[in-house]
C-alpha positions in Angstrom: 158.3 95.0 87.9 161.2 92.9 85.8 161.2 92.7 82.4 159.8 89.2 82.1 156.3 90.6 84.0 156.6 93.2 81.7 156.7 91.1 78.9 154.5 88.2 79.6 151.8 91.3 80.4 152.4 92.9 76.7 151.2 89.3 75.9 148.6 88.0 77.1 146.8 91.2 77.0 147.4 91.6 73.5 145.8 87.8 73.3 142.6 89.1 75.7 141.9 92.3 73.7 142.1 89.7 70.5 140.0 87.3 72.6 137.2 90.3 73.9 137.3 91.5 70.2 136.1 88.7 68.9 133.9 87.2 72.2 132.1 91.4 71.1 131.8 90.1 67.8 130.5 86.8 68.0 128.2 87.8 71.1 130.0 85.2 73.1 130.7 85.6 77.1 133.2 83.2 77.8 135.4 84.5 75.2 135.1 88.3 76.0 135.7 87.3 80.3 138.6 85.3 79.7 140.0 88.4 77.5 138.7 91.4 80.1 141.3 88.7 82.7 143.6 88.0 80.2 143.6 92.4 80.3 143.6 92.5 83.7 145.1 90.0 85.6 148.6 91.2 84.5 148.2 94.1 87.0 147.8 92.0 90.6 150.3 89.2 89.5 154.2 89.7 90.0 155.7 86.3 90.1 156.8 84.9 86.6 155.4 81.5 87.0 152.5 82.8 88.0 152.1 85.3 85.2 152.5 82.6 82.7 150.4 79.5 84.4 147.4 81.9 85.1 147.4 83.2 81.3 147.6 79.9 80.2 144.7 78.7 81.7 142.5 81.8 80.7 144.4 81.0 77.3 143.1 77.6 77.3 139.2 78.0 78.8 136.7 79.3 76.3 138.0 76.5 74.1 136.6 73.7 76.6 134.0 76.0 78.4 131.3 76.8 75.2 128.1 79.1 77.1 
């Protein structure tokens, strides 16, 4: 694990925590699942470009999917 992966992981995990808290308070499923995904996927992805791509995709998903 290099420094870039560690810093991207911290960034995406903190944003994921915010999504999780927001989704729990608003009782919306998509932000909760995206928050859990943002907090967890950084443990399984080691490529920095793939890490950024998945993270940005999970961050944008709640804006386009409303359930």
